[in-house]
C-alpha positions as CSV (number, residue, x, y, z in Angstrom):
1,X,-74.6,-39.0,34.3
2,X,-72.6,-39.8,37.2
3,X,-71.0,-36.8,38.5
4,X,-67.3,-36.5,39.1
5,X,-65.6,-36.4,42.8
6,X,-63.8,-33.2,44.1
7,X,-60.7,-35.1,43.4
8,X,-61.7,-35.7,40.2
9,X,-62.3,-32.3,39.3
10,X,-59.4,-31.6,40.4
11,X,-56.8,-33.6,38.7
12,X,-60.0,-32.6,35.7
13,X,-58.9,-29.0,35.6
14,X,-54.9,-29.7,36.2
15,X,-54.5,-31.5,33.0
16,X,-56.3,-29.3,31.1
17,X,-54.1,-26.4,32.6
18,X,-50.8,-28.6,32.0
19,X,-52.3,-28.8,28.3
20,X,-52.7,-25.4,28.3
21,X,-49.2,-24.6,29.4
22,X,-47.6,-26.9,27.3
23,X,-49.9,-25.7,24.0
24,X,-48.6,-21.8,24.8
25,X,-45.3,-23.1,25.0
26,X,-45.4,-25.1,22.1
27,X,-46.8,-21.9,20.0
28,X,-44.1,-19.5,22.0
29,X,-41.1,-21.5,20.5
30,X,-43.1,-21.5,17.0
31,X,-42.5,-17.6,16.7
32,X,-38.8,-17.7,17.9
33,X,-38.5,-20.1,15.0
34,X,-40.1,-18.1,12.9
35,X,-38.3,-14.5,13.8
36,X,-35.2,-16.8,13.6
37,X,-36.2,-17.3,9.5
38,X,-37.0,-14.0,9.3
39,X,-33.6,-12.7,10.5
40,X,-31.7,-15.8,8.8
41,X,-33.5,-14.4,5.3
42,X,-33.0,-10.5,5.6
43,X,-29.2,-10.8,6.7
44,X,-28.6,-13.4,4.0
45,X,-26.3,-11.7,1.1
46,X,-29.0,-10.6,-1.5
47,X,-28.5,-11.7,-5.3
48,X,-27.7,-9.5,-8.3
49,X,-29.9,-9.9,-10.7
50,X,-29.0,-10.7,-14.6
51,X,-29.6,-7.1,-15.3
52,X,-27.5,-6.3,-12.2
53,X,-25.0,-8.6,-12.9
54,X,-24.3,-7.7,-16.8
55,X,-24.5,-4.0,-15.9
56,X,-22.1,-4.2,-13.0
57,X,-19.9,-7.1,-14.2
58,X,-20.4,-9.4,-11.6
59,X,-21.2,-12.8,-10.5
60,X,-23.6,-14.7,-8.3
61,X,-23.7,-13.1,-4.4
62,X,-22.7,-9.3,-4.3
63,X,-20.7,-9.7,-1.2
64,X,-17.5,-7.4,0.3
65,X,-14.2,-8.4,0.4
66,X,-13.5,-8.8,4.2
67,X,-9.7,-7.7,3.4
68,X,-9.5,-5.0,0.4
69,X,-5.5,-4.7,0.3
70,X,-5.6,-8.7,0.1
71,X,-6.0,-8.8,-3.6
72,X,-3.4,-5.0,-4.0
73,X,-0.4,-7.6,-1.9
74,X,-0.7,-10.1,-4.5
75,X,-0.9,-7.7,-7.8
76,X,1.5,-6.6,-10.0
77,X,1.2,-3.5,-12.1
78,X,2.6,-3.3,-15.8
79,X,3.4,0.5,-17.7
80,X,2.2,0.1,-21.2
81,X,3.1,3.4,-22.3
82,X,6.0,2.2,-23.6
83,X,4.3,-0.5,-26.1
84,X,3.9,-0.1,-29.5
85,X,0.4,0.8,-30.4
86,X,0.2,-2.1,-33.0
87,X,0.3,-4.7,-30.0
88,X,-2.9,-6.9,-29.1
89,X,-2.6,-6.4,-25.4
90,X,-3.4,-2.5,-25.7
91,X,-6.8,-3.5,-26.4
92,X,-6.9,-6.6,-24.9
93,X,-9.6,-7.4,-22.0
94,X,-9.1,-9.1,-18.8
95,X,-8.9,-12.0,-20.2
96,X,-6.3,-11.4,-22.9
97,X,-4.2,-9.5,-20.3
98,X,-4.2,-13.1,-18.2
99,X,-3.7,-15.2,-21.1
100,X,-0.7,-13.2,-22.4
101,X,0.7,-12.7,-19.1
102,X,-0.1,-17.0,-18.4
103,X,1.9,-17.6,-22.1
104,X,4.4,-15.4,-21.3
105,X,5.4,-17.8,-18.3
106,X,5.4,-20.5,-19.5
107,X,8.2,-19.2,-22.3
108,X,9.9,-18.7,-19.6
109,X,10.0,-21.5,-18.3
110,X,10.7,-23.2,-21.4
111,X,13.5,-21.1,-21.7
112,X,15.3,-22.4,-18.5
113,X,17.0,-18.7,-18.3
114,X,15.4,-17.8,-15.2
115,X,14.2,-18.9,-11.4
116,X,10.8,-19.2,-12.4
117,X,11.1,-23.1,-12.9
118,X,6.9,-23.8,-12.9
119,X,4.1,-22.1,-14.4
120,X,2.6,-19.0,-12.6
121,X,-0.6,-17.7,-13.7
122,X,-2.9,-14.9,-13.4
123,X,-5.7,-15.1,-10.7
124,X,-7.2,-12.1,-12.3
125,X,-6.5,-9.0,-14.5
126,X,-7.9,-5.5,-14.5
127,X,-7.2,-2.5,-17.0
128,X,-6.8,1.0,-15.4
129,X,-7.7,4.0,-16.2
130,X,-4.3,5.2,-17.6
131,X,-4.4,2.4,-19.7
132,X,-2.1,0.2,-17.7
133,X,-2.7,-3.1,-15.9
134,X,-2.8,-5.1,-13.0
135,X,-2.2,-8.5,-12.8
136,X,-3.2,-10.4,-9.8
137,X,-1.6,-14.0,-8.3
138,X,-2.2,-16.5,-6.4
139,X,0.2,-16.0,-3.6
140,X,3.3,-13.8,-1.8
141,X,6.1,-16.3,-3.6
142,X,4.5,-16.0,-7.1
143,X,4.3,-12.3,-6.5
144,X,8.0,-12.4,-5.2
145,X,9.0,-14.4,-7.9
146,X,7.6,-12.4,-11.0
147,X,9.1,-9.2,-9.6
148,X,12.4,-11.0,-9.2
149,X,12.7,-12.4,-12.5
150,X,10.7,-9.3,-14.3
151,X,13.8,-9.0,-16.8
152,X,13.5,-12.2,-17.9
153,X,9.1,-12.7,-18.6
154,X,8.6,-8.8,-19.7
155,X,9.9,-9.0,-23.0
156,X,8.0,-11.7,-23.9
157,X,4.9,-10.1,-22.4
158,X,5.0,-7.5,-24.7
159,X,8.2,-5.2,-26.1
160,X,8.9,-1.8,-24.0
161,X,6.3,-2.9,-20.5
162,X,7.6,-1.6,-17.3
163,X,6.6,-2.8,-14.1
164,X,6.3,-1.6,-10.8
165,X,8.9,-2.6,-7.6
166,X,7.9,-1.7,-4.4
167,X,10.9,-0.8,-1.8
168,X,10.6,0.0,1.8
169,X,12.8,3.0,2.8
170,X,14.9,2.0,6.6
171,X,16.6,4.8,7.8
172,X,19.9,3.0,9.5
173,X,21.4,5.9,12.3
174,X,25.2,5.9,13.3
175,X,27.0,4.8,10.2
176,X,30.4,4.5,10.2
177,X,32.2,7.1,7.2
178,X,33.9,3.4,6.4
179,X,30.7,1.8,5.2
180,X,30.4,2.5,1.2
181,X,26.8,2.5,0.3
182,X,27.8,2.3,-3.1
183,X,29.5,-1.4,-2.5
184,X,27.6,-4.7,-2.8
185,X,29.9,-6.2,0.1
186,X,29.2,-3.5,2.9
187,X,25.3,-3.9,1.6
188,X,25.5,-7.8,1.9
189,X,27.5,-7.6,5.2
190,X,24.6,-5.5,7.3
191,X,22.4,-8.8,5.8
192,X,24.8,-11.1,7.1
193,X,25.4,-9.6,10.3
194,X,21.3,-9.6,11.0
195,X,20.7,-12.9,9.6
196,X,17.8,-13.6,12.5
197,X,16.4,-10.4,11.4
198,X,16.1,-9.4,7.7
199,X,16.5,-11.8,5.1
200,X,19.1,-12.3,2.2
201,X,19.3,-10.1,-0.6
202,X,16.4,-7.9,1.4
203,X,18.4,-4.9,0.9
204,X,18.7,-3.6,-2.9
205,X,20.4,-0.6,-2.3
206,X,21.8,2.1,0.2
207,X,22.6,6.1,-0.1
208,X,23.7,8.1,2.4
209,X,21.3,10.0,4.0
210,X,22.8,13.0,3.9
211,X,26.8,13.8,3.3
212,X,28.3,13.1,6.9
213,X,30.6,15.4,8.3
214,X,31.6,13.9,11.4
215,X,32.6,9.8,11.2
216,X,29.1,8.5,11.8
217,X,26.2,9.5,9.3
218,X,22.5,8.1,8.2
219,X,22.0,5.8,5.3
220,X,18.6,5.2,3.6
221,X,18.2,1.6,2.3
222,X,16.1,0.7,0.6
223,X,14.3,-2.7,1.1
224,X,12.3,-5.5,-0.9
225,X,9.9,-6.5,1.9
226,X,8.7,-5.1,4.0
227,X,9.0,-8.0,6.4
228,X,12.2,-7.1,7.0
229,X,12.1,-3.5,7.2
230,X,9.5,-3.8,10.0
231,X,11.9,-6.2,11.8
232,X,15.0,-4.0,11.4
233,X,13.0,-0.5,12.8
234,X,11.0,-2.9,15.5
235,X,15.1,-4.8,16.7
236,X,17.8,-2.3,14.9
237,X,20.4,-3.5,12.9
238,X,24.0,-4.8,13.5
239,X,27.1,-3.9,11.8
240,X,30.6,-5.0,13.2
241,X,29.1,-5.3,16.5
242,X,27.8,-2.2,16.9
243,X,23.8,-2.0,17.1
244,X,22.2,0.5,14.8
245,X,18.7,2.6,15.2
246,X,16.2,2.2,12.5
247,X,13.1,4.3,11.2
248,X,11.0,4.2,8.6
249,X,11.5,7.5,6.2
250,X,9.1,9.5,6.2
251,X,7.5,12.3,3.6
252,X,9.9,15.1,4.3
253,X,7.6,18.3,3.8
254,X,8.2,19.9,0.3
255,X,8.2,23.7,-1.1
256,X,8.4,25.2,-4.0
257,X,11.4,28.0,-3.7
258,X,9.5,29.5,-7.1
259,X,6.1,30.5,-5.8
260,X,6.5,29.2,-2.1
261,X,3.8,26.7,-2.0
262,X,3.8,23.7,-0.5
263,X,3.8,19.9,-2.2
264,X,5.8,20.8,-4.8
265,X,8.9,21.9,-6.3
266,X,10.3,24.1,-8.7
267,X,11.2,22.4,-11.6
268,X,7.6,21.2,-12.0
269,X,5.9,25.0,-10.8
270,X,3.6,26.1,-13.3
271,X,2.6,28.8,-11.0
272,X,3.6,32.8,-11.2
273,X,7.6,33.9,-9.7
274,X,6.8,35.1,-5.7
275,X,9.5,36.4,-3.5
276,X,9.9,34.4,-0.3
277,X,10.9,37.7,1.5
278,X,8.4,40.1,1.0
279,X,5.5,38.2,-0.9
280,X,6.3,40.3,-4.2
281,X,6.5,39.4,-7.8
282,X,9.4,39.1,-8.9
283,X,12.0,36.6,-7.9
284,X,14.1,36.5,-4.4
285,X,17.1,36.4,-5.3
286,X,16.4,39.9,-6.9
287,X,14.7,41.7,-4.3
288,X,14.8,45.0,-4.2
289,X,14.2,45.5,-0.1
290,X,17.1,46.7,1.8
291,X,15.2,46.2,5.3
292,X,14.2,42.6,5.1
293,X,13.3,42.5,8.5
294,X,11.1,45.4,8.7
295,X,9.6,44.0,5.4
296,X,9.2,40.6,5.6
297,X,5.7,39.0,4.3
298,X,4.9,35.5,4.0
299,X,3.5,34.4,1.0
300,X,1.7,31.9,2.7
301,X,0.4,33.3,5.4
302,X,1.1,36.6,5.3
303,X,2.8,37.2,8.6
304,X,5.8,39.0,9.2
305,X,8.6,36.8,8.7
306,X,9.8,34.9,5.3
307,X,7.9,32.6,3.4
308,X,10.9,29.6,4.9
309,X,10.6,30.4,8.5
310,X,10.7,27.1,10.0
311,X,8.5,28.5,13.2
312,X,6.0,30.4,10.4
313,X,2.3,28.9,11.1
314,X,1.5,28.1,7.4
315,X,4.8,25.6,7.7
316,X,3.7,24.3,11.2
317,X,0.4,23.2,10.0
318,X,1.9,21.8,6.7
319,X,4.0,19.4,8.7
320,X,1.2,18.4,11.2
321,X,-0.7,17.6,8.2
322,X,2.3,15.5,6.5
323,X,2.8,13.8,9.9
324,X,-1.0,12.6,10.3
325,X,-1.4,11.2,7.6
326,X,-1.4,7.1,7.7
327,X,1.6,6.4,5.7
328,X,3.6,8.4,7.9
329,X,2.0,8.4,11.4
330,X,2.3,4.4,11.5
331,X,6.0,3.5,12.5
332,X,6.1,0.8,10.1
333,X,5.4,-0.6,6.7
334,X,2.0,-2.3,5.5
335,X,3.1,-5.6,3.8
336,X,2.0,-4.2,0.2
337,X,2.4,0.0,0.9
338,X,5.8,1.5,0.2
339,X,6.7,3.5,-2.3
340,X,7.2,2.0,-5.8
341,X,9.6,2.7,-8.4
342,X,9.6,1.1,-12.1
343,X,12.0,-0.9,-13.5
344,X,12.0,-2.3,-17.0
345,X,13.0,-5.5,-16.5
346,X,14.6,-5.5,-13.3
347,X,13.9,-5.6,-9.6
348,X,16.1,-2.4,-8.2
């Protein structure tokens, strides 16, 4: 067997080293691919078993909605307490509720007695624990059309049905006392003076916040849509060439003048009477104390002041608690979450 020269040995060693390096590189790439596939499998949403699907009433993948408020913005709530108990809608499942809604809208379109000119169908429906039910529609335009024409389709759904109408309350400052909030003409004038900011007929009603004692005051305007309300807040509103500031109406501190506690009013109070001056078990107007200042006692913090003293620590803490709530701390309205009013076939 012929012996290899030194140069041939060197070339063979280099070739073997190159092959080993290539082999190592390939194995490394295979391991990386295996790790990548493993990560993909582990991160893939798990599928529910048939038993889990039946138990949880879901189909296919169990996933989390990326925007939990999206469905809420496209839903309407129908109050069923006034619907006669013998109506099928009281015991209908989601499919039955959606079917009844679709039928009511189709009948309204055929009757040609509203602005609903084409069928609008339910995307889904759900019965609430209260017995009321929600219907989710396909678009915001569908929601607006259904709300603005509730007087026509609600009776066809069921006698006595009511629907909830979101409203967005905005305080407008510096309004002259010559303005009449109860006048449709005056309210429409605000919209006509601000066509580049708010939509036509976006204000459903207005009222004085307090009866004005001077030449100007503040009104509360109830907007039908959050977009117009937020535009008014950001840009102000023009009225007769005067620029008026506006802000969101936030929750006020509520105190009961029967028990002196916070969060409710005397009309709905179930607590015992408590004096706001001395914390005794009697009505404030019947307090027997003669020297109030020396006998002041706050019901909420036992401090030496009356229960309705604005500087009291309990009142300050309650005020901070209210102000910290998201609905009050955010100067704007979310697209869905305004306050709510119930309306029977009306949109006011």
